[in-house]
ZABADO-137240 format. One record per residue: residue number from 1; residue in one letter; x, y, z of N, C-alpha, C in turn. Coordinates in steps of 0.02 Angstrom, whole numbers, plus 32768, in hexadecimal, padded with zeros to 4 digits. Layout:
<pts>
<n->NUM; res->A; n_X->X; n_Y->Y; n_Z->Z; ca_X->X; ca_Y->Y; ca_Z->Z; c_X->X; c_Y->Y; c_Z->Z>
...
</pts>
This chain:
<pts>
<n->1; res->M; n_X->4B00; n_Y->D967; n_Z->8905; ca_X->4AD7; ca_Y->D933; ca_Z->88EC; c_X->4AF0; c_Y->D8F0; c_Z->890E>
<n->2; res->T; n_X->4ACD; n_Y->D8CB; n_Z->8914; ca_X->4AE0; ca_Y->D87F; ca_Z->892F; c_X->4AD5; c_Y->D852; c_Z->88F7>
<n->3; res->N; n_X->4B02; n_Y->D812; n_Z->88F9; ca_X->4AE0; ca_Y->D7E8; ca_Z->88C9; c_X->4AE9; c_Y->D7A4; c_Z->8901>
<n->4; res->A; n_X->4A96; n_Y->D79F; n_Z->8901; ca_X->4A77; ca_Y->D760; ca_Z->8932; c_X->4A9B; c_Y->D71C; c_Z->8900>
<n->5; res->P; n_X->4A9F; n_Y->D6EE; n_Z->892C; ca_X->4AAB; ca_Y->D69E; ca_Z->8903; c_X->4A74; c_Y->D69F; c_Z->88CF>
<n->6; res->T; n_X->4A81; n_Y->D67A; n_Z->88B8; ca_X->4A47; ca_Y->D65E; ca_Z->887B; c_X->4A14; c_Y->D62A; c_Z->889C>
<n->7; res->V; n_X->49CF; n_Y->D63D; n_Z->8881; ca_X->499E; ca_Y->D625; ca_Z->889F; c_X->497C; c_Y->D5F6; c_Z->887A>
<n->8; res->A; n_X->4975; n_Y->D5E3; n_Z->8845; ca_X->4958; ca_Y->D5BD; ca_Z->880D; c_X->4983; c_Y->D597; c_Z->87E5>
<n->9; res->T; n_X->498C; n_Y->D55E; n_Z->87E8; ca_X->49AF; ca_Y->D521; ca_Z->87C3; c_X->4988; c_Y->D4FE; c_Z->87A3>
<n->10; res->K; n_X->49A2; n_Y->D4F0; n_Z->8762; ca_X->4961; ca_Y->D4BF; ca_Z->8737; c_X->4991; c_Y->D487; c_Z->872C>
<n->11; res->Y; n_X->4980; n_Y->D445; n_Z->8712; ca_X->499A; ca_Y->D425; ca_Z->86FF; c_X->497D; c_Y->D3E9; c_Z->86E3>
<n->12; res->L; n_X->49A4; n_Y->D3D6; n_Z->8695; ca_X->4988; ca_Y->D3B9; ca_Z->864F; c_X->49B1; c_Y->D376; c_Z->8659>
<n->13; res->M; n_X->498E; n_Y->D34E; n_Z->866D; ca_X->49A9; ca_Y->D2FD; ca_Z->866F; c_X->498F; c_Y->D2ED; c_Z->863D>
<n->14; res->C; n_X->49B8; n_Y->D2CC; n_Z->861D; ca_X->49A8; ca_Y->D299; ca_Z->85DC; c_X->49D0; c_Y->D24C; c_Z->85BF>
<n->15; res->P; n_X->49C0; n_Y->D223; n_Z->85F4; ca_X->49E3; ca_Y->D1EB; ca_Z->85ED; c_X->49D2; c_Y->D1C6; c_Z->85AE>
<n->16; res->K; n_X->4996; n_Y->D1D8; n_Z->8586; ca_X->49A6; ca_Y->D1BF; ca_Z->8546; c_X->4991; c_Y->D1E2; c_Z->8518>
<n->17; res->C; n_X->49C6; n_Y->D204; n_Z->84EA; ca_X->49C6; ca_Y->D22F; ca_Z->84B6; c_X->4A04; c_Y->D22E; c_Z->8493>
<n->18; res->T; n_X->49EC; n_Y->D262; n_Z->8458; ca_X->4A1A; ca_Y->D25D; ca_Z->842E; c_X->4A2C; c_Y->D2B8; c_Z->8416>
<n->19; res->I; n_X->4A73; n_Y->D2AB; n_Z->840B; ca_X->4A8D; ca_Y->D2FD; ca_Z->83FE; c_X->4AB0; c_Y->D2FF; c_Z->83BD>
<n->20; res->T; n_X->4A99; n_Y->D335; n_Z->83A1; ca_X->4AC0; ca_Y->D344; ca_Z->8365; c_X->4ACF; c_Y->D387; c_Z->8369>
<n->21; res->S; n_X->4B02; n_Y->D391; n_Z->834A; ca_X->4B28; ca_Y->D3CD; ca_Z->833F; c_X->4B55; c_Y->D3CD; c_Z->82FE>
<n->22; res->T; n_X->4B3E; n_Y->D400; n_Z->82BC; ca_X->4B55; ca_Y->D3F3; ca_Z->8297; c_X->4B64; c_Y->D3B6; c_Z->8273>
<n->23; res->S; n_X->4B89; n_Y->D39F; n_Z->8267; ca_X->4B93; ca_Y->D34D; ca_Z->8249; c_X->4B9F; c_Y->D324; c_Z->8288>
<n->24; res->I; n_X->4B84; n_Y->D327; n_Z->82B1; ca_X->4B8F; ca_Y->D2F3; ca_Z->82EF; c_X->4B43; c_Y->D2E8; c_Z->82FE>
<n->25; res->Y; n_X->4B43; n_Y->D298; n_Z->830A; ca_X->4B1B; ca_Y->D26F; ca_Z->833B; c_X->4B25; c_Y->D247; c_Z->8365>
<n->26; res->I; n_X->4B15; n_Y->D255; n_Z->8397; ca_X->4B32; ca_Y->D23A; ca_Z->83D1; c_X->4AF0; c_Y->D212; c_Z->83FC>
<n->27; res->S; n_X->4B06; n_Y->D1E4; n_Z->841A; ca_X->4AD1; ca_Y->D1CD; ca_Z->843E; c_X->4AE9; c_Y->D1D4; c_Z->8487>
<n->28; res->G; n_X->4AB2; n_Y->D206; n_Z->84A7; ca_X->4AD3; ca_Y->D219; ca_Z->84F6; c_X->4AA9; c_Y->D1F1; c_Z->8523>
<n->29; res->K; n_X->4AE5; n_Y->D1D2; n_Z->8543; ca_X->4AD5; ca_Y->D1A5; ca_Z->857F; c_X->4AC7; c_Y->D1CD; c_Z->85B7>
<n->30; res->N; n_X->4AD5; n_Y->D204; n_Z->85DF; ca_X->4ACD; ca_Y->D236; ca_Z->8615; c_X->4ACB; c_Y->D278; c_Z->85F0>
<n->31; res->L; n_X->4A9E; n_Y->D29F; n_Z->8604; ca_X->4A9B; ca_Y->D2F6; ca_Z->85F0; c_X->4A8B; c_Y->D315; c_Z->861E>
<n->32; res->R; n_X->4AAA; n_Y->D343; n_Z->862D; ca_X->4A97; ca_Y->D36B; ca_Z->8670; c_X->4A9C; c_Y->D3B0; c_Z->8658>
<n->33; res->T; n_X->4A6A; n_Y->D3E5; n_Z->8661; ca_X->4A69; ca_Y->D42A; ca_Z->8658; c_X->4A68; c_Y->D448; c_Z->8691>
<n->34; res->Q; n_X->4A7F; n_Y->D477; n_Z->86B2; ca_X->4A63; ca_Y->D497; ca_Z->86DD; c_X->4A79; c_Y->D4EF; c_Z->86C8>
<n->35; res->W; n_X->4A3C; n_Y->D50B; n_Z->86F3; ca_X->4A49; ca_Y->D55D; ca_Z->86E2; c_X->4A1C; c_Y->D587; c_Z->8714>
<n->36; res->S; n_X->4A37; n_Y->D5BC; n_Z->8716; ca_X->4A1C; ca_Y->D5EE; ca_Z->8741; c_X->4A32; c_Y->D62D; c_Z->873D>
<n->37; res->Y; n_X->4A07; n_Y->D658; n_Z->8755; ca_X->4A07; ca_Y->D6A2; ca_Z->8753; c_X->4A1A; c_Y->D6C9; c_Z->87A6>
<n->38; res->A; n_X->4A50; n_Y->D6E9; n_Z->87A5; ca_X->4A65; ca_Y->D706; ca_Z->87FC; c_X->4A21; c_Y->D73C; c_Z->87F2>
<n->39; res->I; n_X->4A13; n_Y->D747; n_Z->8825; ca_X->49E3; ca_Y->D771; ca_Z->884C; c_X->4A0D; c_Y->D7B2; c_Z->8875>
<n->40; res->N; n_X->4A04; n_Y->D7EC; n_Z->884F; ca_X->4A27; ca_Y->D825; ca_Z->8860; c_X->49ED; c_Y->D846; c_Z->888D>
<n->41; res->Q; n_X->4A02; n_Y->D85E; n_Z->88C2; ca_X->49DB; ca_Y->D897; ca_Z->88FC; c_X->49FF; c_Y->D8D8; c_Z->8906>
<n->42; res->E; n_X->49C9; n_Y->D910; n_Z->88FF; ca_X->49D9; ca_Y->D94C; ca_Z->88F9; c_X->49AF; c_Y->D95F; c_Z->8944>
<n->43; res->T; n_X->49D7; n_Y->D98A; n_Z->8978; ca_X->49A7; ca_Y->D998; ca_Z->89AA; c_X->498E; c_Y->D9E4; c_Z->899D>
<n->44; res->V; n_X->495B; n_Y->D9D9; n_Z->89B8; ca_X->490F; ca_Y->DA11; ca_Z->89A7; c_X->4912; c_Y->DA3F; c_Z->89DF>
<n->45; res->I; n_X->491D; n_Y->DA83; n_Z->89EF; ca_X->4912; ca_Y->DA9F; ca_Z->8A26; c_X->48DD; c_Y->DAA1; c_Z->8A3C>
<n->46; res->G; n_X->48CA; n_Y->DAA7; n_Z->8A78; ca_X->488D; ca_Y->DAA2; ca_Z->8A93; c_X->4858; c_Y->DA68; c_Z->8A8A>
<n->47; res->S; n_X->4879; n_Y->DA25; n_Z->8A86; ca_X->4852; ca_Y->D9EE; ca_Z->8A65; c_X->4888; c_Y->D9B3; c_Z->8A8E>
<n->48; res->N; n_X->4850; n_Y->D985; n_Z->8A9F; ca_X->487B; ca_Y->D941; ca_Z->8AAF; c_X->4897; c_Y->D91D; c_Z->8A7B>
<n->49; res->D; n_X->485F; n_Y->D928; n_Z->8A41; ca_X->4870; ca_Y->D8F4; ca_Z->8A05; c_X->4892; c_Y->D904; c_Z->89D5>
<n->50; res->P; n_X->48D4; n_Y->D8F4; n_Z->89C5; ca_X->48FC; ca_Y->D901; ca_Z->8992; c_X->48E7; c_Y->D8F2; c_Z->894E>
<n->51; res->V; n_X->48F8; n_Y->D916; n_Z->8913; ca_X->48D5; ca_Y->D8FD; ca_Z->88E0; c_X->490B; c_Y->D8CA; c_Z->88C0>
<n->52; res->Q; n_X->48F0; n_Y->D8AE; n_Z->88A7; ca_X->490A; ca_Y->D85F; ca_Z->8898; c_X->4903; c_Y->D85B; c_Z->8843>
<n->53; res->G; n_X->494E; n_Y->D85A; n_Z->881D; ca_X->4942; ca_Y->D862; ca_Z->87DB; c_X->4976; c_Y->D822; c_Z->87C6>
<n->54; res->T; n_X->496B; n_Y->D804; n_Z->8784; ca_X->4992; ca_Y->D7D5; ca_Z->8775; c_X->49E1; c_Y->D7D7; c_Z->875F>
<n->55; res->G; n_X->49FD; n_Y->D7B2; n_Z->8765; ca_X->4A3F; ca_Y->D7BB; ca_Z->8760; c_X->4A55; c_Y->D799; c_Z->873A>
<n->56; res->E; n_X->4AA5; n_Y->D783; n_Z->8737; ca_X->4AB8; ca_Y->D769; ca_Z->86FB; c_X->4AB2; c_Y->D721; c_Z->86EF>
<n->57; res->F; n_X->4AA9; n_Y->D705; n_Z->86B5; ca_X->4A8F; ca_Y->D6C1; ca_Z->86A6; c_X->4ADB; c_Y->D697; c_Z->86AC>
<n->58; res->R; n_X->4AD0; n_Y->D652; n_Z->86C7; ca_X->4B0A; ca_Y->D624; ca_Z->86D0; c_X->4AE5; c_Y->D5E4; c_Z->86C2>
<n->59; res->G; n_X->4B0E; n_Y->D5BC; n_Z->869E; ca_X->4AFA; ca_Y->D56B; ca_Z->8690; c_X->4B36; c_Y->D539; c_Z->8674>
<n->60; res->T; n_X->4B3C; n_Y->D502; n_Z->8687; ca_X->4B54; ca_Y->D4E6; ca_Z->8679; c_X->4B3B; c_Y->D498; c_Z->865C>
<n->61; res->I; n_X->4B5D; n_Y->D474; n_Z->8634; ca_X->4B4E; ca_Y->D440; ca_Z->860B; c_X->4B80; c_Y->D3FD; c_Z->861B>
<n->62; res->E; n_X->4B61; n_Y->D3C7; n_Z->8614; ca_X->4B8D; ca_Y->D390; ca_Z->8624; c_X->4B61; c_Y->D34D; c_Z->85F7>
<n->63; res->F; n_X->4B88; n_Y->D327; n_Z->85DD; ca_X->4B76; ca_Y->D2FC; ca_Z->85BF; c_X->4BAB; c_Y->D2B3; c_Z->85AA>
<n->64; res->E; n_X->4B7F; n_Y->D278; n_Z->85BE; ca_X->4BBF; ca_Y->D24D; ca_Z->85AF; c_X->4B93; c_Y->D22A; c_Z->856E>
<n->65; res->F; n_X->4BC4; n_Y->D20E; n_Z->8536; ca_X->4BAD; ca_Y->D203; ca_Z->8501; c_X->4BC8; c_Y->D1C9; c_Z->84E1>
<n->66; res->I; n_X->4BAD; n_Y->D1A2; n_Z->84AB; ca_X->4BB4; ca_Y->D16F; ca_Z->8487; c_X->4BBF; c_Y->D182; c_Z->8434>
<n->67; res->A; n_X->4C15; n_Y->D185; n_Z->840E; ca_X->4BFE; ca_Y->D1AB; ca_Z->83D9; c_X->4C20; c_Y->D184; c_Z->83A5>
<n->68; res->F; n_X->4C2C; n_Y->D18F; n_Z->8358; ca_X->4C4E; ca_Y->D16E; ca_Z->8336; c_X->4C9E; c_Y->D178; c_Z->832A>
<n->69; res->V; n_X->4C91; n_Y->D1C2; n_Z->833A; ca_X->4CDD; ca_Y->D1E4; ca_Z->8326; c_X->4CDE; c_Y->D20E; c_Z->835D>
<n->70; res->D; n_X->4D2B; n_Y->D221; n_Z->836A; ca_X->4D2C; ca_Y->D24F; ca_Z->83A3; c_X->4D5A; c_Y->D28D; c_Z->838D>
<n->71; res->S; n_X->4D5F; n_Y->D282; n_Z->834F; ca_X->4D94; ca_Y->D2C4; ca_Z->833D; c_X->4D67; c_Y->D2F9; c_Z->833B>
<n->72; res->V; n_X->4D2A; n_Y->D303; n_Z->831F; ca_X->4CF5; ca_Y->D332; ca_Z->8323; c_X->4CEA; c_Y->D34E; c_Z->835C>
<n->73; res->L; n_X->4CDD; n_Y->D320; n_Z->8398; ca_X->4CD0; ca_Y->D333; ca_Z->83D7; c_X->4D15; c_Y->D34E; c_Z->83ED>
<n->74; res->H; n_X->4D57; n_Y->D338; n_Z->83F4; ca_X->4D86; ca_Y->D364; ca_Z->8405; c_X->4D8A; c_Y->D399; c_Z->83E8>
<n->75; res->D; n_X->4D80; n_Y->D3B4; n_Z->839D; ca_X->4D7D; ca_Y->D3F9; ca_Z->837E; c_X->4D51; c_Y->D42E; c_Z->83A6>
<n->76; res->L; n_X->4D16; n_Y->D40A; n_Z->83B8; ca_X->4CF4; ca_Y->D438; ca_Z->83EE; c_X->4D0B; c_Y->D445; c_Z->8423>
<n->77; res->V; n_X->4D3B; n_Y->D43A; n_Z->8452; ca_X->4D4E; ca_Y->D44F; ca_Z->8481; c_X->4D9B; c_Y->D479; c_Z->8477>
<n->78; res->T; n_X->4DA1; n_Y->D47F; n_Z->843E; ca_X->4DEC; ca_Y->D491; ca_Z->841F; c_X->4DDC; c_Y->D4DA; c_Z->8415>
<n->79; res->P; n_X->4E19; n_Y->D509; n_Z->8441; ca_X->4E00; ca_Y->D54F; ca_Z->8438; c_X->4E27; c_Y->D55E; c_Z->83E8>
<n->80; res->S; n_X->4E01; n_Y->D59A; n_Z->83C2; ca_X->4E15; ca_Y->D5B2; ca_Z->8386; c_X->4E1F; c_Y->D604; c_Z->8394>
<n->81; res->A; n_X->4E4E; n_Y->D618; n_Z->8380; ca_X->4E63; ca_Y->D660; ca_Z->8390; c_X->4E58; c_Y->D66C; c_Z->83D8>
<n->82; res->G; n_X->4E63; n_Y->D63F; n_Z->8410; ca_X->4E5D; ca_Y->D65D; ca_Z->844A; c_X->4E12; c_Y->D654; c_Z->8476>
<n->83; res->Q; n_X->4DF5; n_Y->D635; n_Z->844C; ca_X->4DAD; ca_Y->D62F; ca_Z->845E; c_X->4D85; c_Y->D5F5; c_Z->844B>
<n->84; res->I; n_X->4D56; n_Y->D5DF; n_Z->846C; ca_X->4D42; ca_Y->D592; ca_Z->846D; c_X->4CF6; c_Y->D5AA; c_Z->8443>
<n->85; res->A; n_X->4CE9; n_Y->D58D; n_Z->8412; ca_X->4CB5; ca_Y->D5A6; ca_Z->83E1; c_X->4C70; c_Y->D592; c_Z->840D>
<n->86; res->E; n_X->4C3A; n_Y->D5BC; n_Z->840E; ca_X->4C00; ca_Y->D59E; ca_Z->841F; c_X->4BE3; c_Y->D560; c_Z->83EE>
<n->87; res->T; n_X->4BCF; n_Y->D522; n_Z->840E; ca_X->4BBA; ca_Y->D4F3; ca_Z->83F2; c_X->4B65; c_Y->D4EC; c_Z->83FB>
<n->88; res->T; n_X->4B41; n_Y->D4DB; n_Z->83C9; ca_X->4AFF; ca_Y->D4DC; ca_Z->83D1; c_X->4AE1; c_Y->D492; c_Z->83C3>
<n->89; res->L; n_X->4AC7; n_Y->D478; n_Z->8403; ca_X->4AB5; ca_Y->D436; ca_Z->8417; c_X->4A62; c_Y->D426; c_Z->8408>
<n->90; res->S; n_X->4A4B; n_Y->D3F0; n_Z->83E3; ca_X->4A10; ca_Y->D3FC; ca_Z->83DF; c_X->49FC; c_Y->D3AB; c_Z->8404>
<n->91; res->V; n_X->49E1; n_Y->D3AD; n_Z->842B; ca_X->49D9; ca_Y->D376; ca_Z->845D; c_X->4983; c_Y->D353; c_Z->845C>
<n->92; res->A; n_X->498C; n_Y->D309; n_Z->8439; ca_X->4949; ca_Y->D2F4; ca_Z->8449; c_X->493D; c_Y->D2D8; c_Z->8475>
<n->93; res->E; n_X->4904; n_Y->D2E3; n_Z->84AD; ca_X->4900; ca_Y->D2C5; ca_Z->84E9; c_X->48C4; c_Y->D285; c_Z->84DC>
<n->94; res->V; n_X->48B9; n_Y->D249; n_Z->84E8; ca_X->4896; ca_Y->D223; ca_Z->84DB; c_X->4872; c_Y->D21A; c_Z->8521>
<n->95; res->D; n_X->482D; n_Y->D22C; n_Z->8525; ca_X->4811; ca_Y->D203; ca_Z->856F; c_X->47F4; c_Y->D1BC; c_Z->8562>
<n->96; res->T; n_X->480D; n_Y->D17D; n_Z->8588; ca_X->4803; ca_Y->D14C; ca_Z->8570; c_X->47BA; c_Y->D126; c_Z->85A9>
<n->97; res->T; n_X->47B2; n_Y->D150; n_Z->85D7; ca_X->4798; ca_Y->D13D; ca_Z->861E; c_X->474B; c_Y->D130; c_Z->8607>
<n->98; res->A; n_X->4731; n_Y->D173; n_Z->85DB; ca_X->46E8; ca_Y->D16E; ca_Z->85DA; c_X->46E4; c_Y->D175; c_Z->8595>
<n->99; res->T; n_X->46B0; n_Y->D189; n_Z->8572; ca_X->46A2; ca_Y->D19A; ca_Z->8539; c_X->46ED; c_Y->D19E; c_Z->850E>
<n->100; res->P; n_X->4704; n_Y->D183; n_Z->84E7; ca_X->4746; ca_Y->D1A0; ca_Z->84C0; c_X->473A; c_Y->D1E3; c_Z->84A2>
<n->101; res->T; n_X->475F; n_Y->D21C; n_Z->84C7; ca_X->4771; ca_Y->D25A; ca_Z->84A3; c_X->47BA; c_Y->D27B; c_Z->84A9>
<n->102; res->T; n_X->47B8; n_Y->D294; n_Z->846C; ca_X->47FB; ca_Y->D2AB; ca_Z->845F; c_X->4804; c_Y->D2EF; c_Z->846D>
<n->103; res->R; n_X->483A; n_Y->D30E; n_Z->849C; ca_X->4845; ca_Y->D35B; ca_Z->8498; c_X->4880; c_Y->D36E; c_Z->847F>
<n->104; res->T; n_X->4887; n_Y->D39B; n_Z->8466; ca_X->48C8; ca_Y->D3BE; ca_Z->843B; c_X->48E2; c_Y->D3FA; c_Z->8453>
<n->105; res->W; n_X->491B; n_Y->D3E2; n_Z->8473; ca_X->4941; ca_Y->D436; ca_Z->84A7; c_X->4974; c_Y->D452; c_Z->8470>
<n->106; res->V; n_X->497B; n_Y->D488; n_Z->8471; ca_X->49C1; ca_Y->D4AF; ca_Z->844B; c_X->49DD; c_Y->D4C3; c_Z->847E>
<n->107; res->I; n_X->4A25; n_Y->D4AC; n_Z->848A; ca_X->4A4E; ca_Y->D4C0; ca_Z->84BE; c_X->4A8E; c_Y->D4E7; c_Z->84A4>
<n->108; res->K; n_X->4AA2; n_Y->D51E; n_Z->84B3; ca_X->4ADD; ca_Y->D54A; ca_Z->84A2; c_X->4B0F; c_Y->D548; c_Z->84CE>
<n->109; res->A; n_X->4B48; n_Y->D533; n_Z->84BB; ca_X->4B78; ca_Y->D526; ca_Z->84EA; c_X->4BC5; c_Y->D52C; c_Z->84D4>
<n->110; res->R; n_X->4BE7; n_Y->D548; n_Z->84F4; ca_X->4C3E; ca_Y->D543; ca_Z->84F0; c_X->4C56; c_Y->D4FF; c_Z->850E>
<n->111; res->L; n_X->4C72; n_Y->D4C5; n_Z->84EC; ca_X->4C79; ca_Y->D48F; ca_Z->8513; c_X->4CB9; c_Y->D491; c_Z->850E>
<n->112; res->N; n_X->4CCD; n_Y->D48C; n_Z->8561; ca_X->4D16; ca_Y->D49A; ca_Z->8573; c_X->4D2F; c_Y->D45D; c_Z->858B>
<n->113; res->E; n_X->4D1C; n_Y->D433; n_Z->859A; ca_X->4D42; ca_Y->D3EC; ca_Z->85B6; c_X->4D31; c_Y->D3AE; c_Z->8591>
<n->114; res->Y; n_X->4D62; n_Y->D380; n_Z->857B; ca_X->4D54; ca_Y->D34C; ca_Z->8560; c_X->4D7F; c_Y->D30C; c_Z->8574>
<n->115; res->Q; n_X->4D50; n_Y->D2D9; n_Z->8585; ca_X->4D73; ca_Y->D290; ca_Z->859C; c_X->4D4F; c_Y->D261; c_Z->856F>
<n->116; res->E; n_X->4D86; n_Y->D235; n_Z->856A; ca_X->4D7F; ca_Y->D201; ca_Z->854B; c_X->4D8A; c_Y->D1C8; c_Z->8574>
<n->117; res->T; n_X->4D50; n_Y->D1B0; n_Z->856C; ca_X->4D4F; ca_Y->D174; ca_Z->85A7; c_X->4D63; c_Y->D121; c_Z->859C>
<n->118; res->L; n_X->4D46; n_Y->D126; n_Z->8555; ca_X->4D57; ca_Y->D0CA; ca_Z->853E; c_X->4D4E; c_Y->D0C9; c_Z->84F1>
<n->119; res->R; n_X->4D6E; n_Y->D094; n_Z->84D8; ca_X->4D4D; ca_Y->D097; ca_Z->8486; c_X->4D4D; c_Y->D044; c_Z->8479>
<n->120; res->E; n_X->4D1A; n_Y->D033; n_Z->8472; ca_X->4CFC; ca_Y->CFE3; ca_Z->8469; c_X->4CEF; c_Y->CFD7; c_Z->8413>
<n->121; res->A; n_X->4D08; n_Y->CFB6; n_Z->8405; ca_X->4CD8; ca_Y->CFAC; ca_Z->83A8; c_X->4CD0; c_Y->CFDB; c_Z->838D>
<n->122; res->D; n_X->4CFA; n_Y->D001; n_Z->8381; ca_X->4D08; ca_Y->D045; ca_Z->8364; c_X->4CC6; c_Y->D082; c_Z->837D>
<n->123; res->F; n_X->4CB3; n_Y->D071; n_Z->83B8; ca_X->4C84; ca_Y->D0B0; ca_Z->83D3; c_X->4CC1; c_Y->D0D8; c_Z->8403>
<n->124; res->V; n_X->4CA9; n_Y->D11F; n_Z->8409; ca_X->4CC3; ca_Y->D137; ca_Z->843D; c_X->4C9A; c_Y->D14C; c_Z->8477>
<n->125; res->M; n_X->4CAD; n_Y->D145; n_Z->84A8; ca_X->4C7C; ca_Y->D150; ca_Z->84E6; c_X->4CB1; c_Y->D18D; c_Z->8517>
<n->126; res->G; n_X->4C92; n_Y->D1B5; n_Z->852D; ca_X->4CB1; ca_Y->D1F3; ca_Z->8548; c_X->4C83; c_Y->D227; c_Z->857A>
<n->127; res->R; n_X->4CAD; n_Y->D276; n_Z->8581; ca_X->4C70; ca_Y->D29B; ca_Z->85AE; c_X->4CA0; c_Y->D2D2; c_Z->8586>
<n->128; res->I; n_X->4C5A; n_Y->D2FF; n_Z->8581; ca_X->4C6D; ca_Y->D355; ca_Z->8577; c_X->4C47; c_Y->D386; c_Z->8599>
<n->129; res->A; n_X->4C52; n_Y->D3B0; n_Z->85B4; ca_X->4C50; ca_Y->D3E5; ca_Z->85D9; c_X->4C5B; c_Y->D425; c_Z->85C0>
<n->130; res->G; n_X->4C31; n_Y->D456; n_Z->85E6; ca_X->4C39; ca_Y->D495; ca_Z->85CB; c_X->4C08; c_Y->D4BA; c_Z->85E8>
<n->131; res->V; n_X->4BFE; n_Y->D50C; n_Z->85C6; ca_X->4BEC; ca_Y->D53F; ca_Z->85FC; c_X->4BAC; c_Y->D55C; c_Z->85B6>
<n->132; res->L; n_X->4B6F; n_Y->D562; n_Z->85C9; ca_X->4B41; ca_Y->D56E; ca_Z->85B1; c_X->4B44; c_Y->D5B3; c_Z->8595>
<n->133; res->T; n_X->4B34; n_Y->D5C4; n_Z->8550; ca_X->4B3C; ca_Y->D606; ca_Z->8541; c_X->4AEA; c_Y->D631; c_Z->8544>
<n->134; res->D; n_X->4AC3; n_Y->D60E; n_Z->854C; ca_X->4A75; ca_Y->D61D; ca_Z->853F; c_X->4A45; c_Y->D5EF; c_Z->8570>
<n->135; res->E; n_X->4A12; n_Y->D5F4; n_Z->8573; ca_X->49EF; ca_Y->D5D2; ca_Z->85A3; c_X->49D4; c_Y->D59F; c_Z->8575>
<n->136; res->P; n_X->49CC; n_Y->D553; n_Z->8571; ca_X->49AB; ca_Y->D522; ca_Z->8552; c_X->495E; c_Y->D52F; c_Z->853F>
<n->137; res->T; n_X->4950; n_Y->D513; n_Z->84FC; ca_X->48FA; ca_Y->D53C; ca_Z->84EB; c_X->48F7; c_Y->D4FA; c_Z->84C9>
<n->138; res->E; n_X->48BA; n_Y->D4FD; n_Z->84D0; ca_X->4890; ca_Y->D4B1; ca_Z->8499; c_X->4870; c_Y->D4C0; c_Z->847C>
<n->139; res->Q; n_X->4884; n_Y->D4A5; n_Z->8435; ca_X->4863; ca_Y->D4B2; ca_Z->83F4; c_X->4822; c_Y->D498; c_Z->83E8>
</pts>
């Protein structure tokens, strides 16, 4: 069995969005998710065409944020019992270029990177990144 390069990658860009998780309300400055599936190929005797099946899921998430507290965000990337817990994020994406509409996405990830870039007027600005545990779904 060969594992061909991933062929389909999707992006969810959300320059104006709100992100909630448990008791967190974040204004997302930039949000990027990317996910794909590997394509597994099996050679078929007597045929030029291999059988192609869907392989493993892979995905990443990265977002810049503005929030009121950083301790809760920092806790999301802290391992407990040797593992980072899965976090469920709800992202409200607002389309302001046409008739205003809101799309809500549910994103499940293990957040393992945290960067605080600036504190100004009791706000926290920073960046969090991690690995998706499931394909984002629209509610």
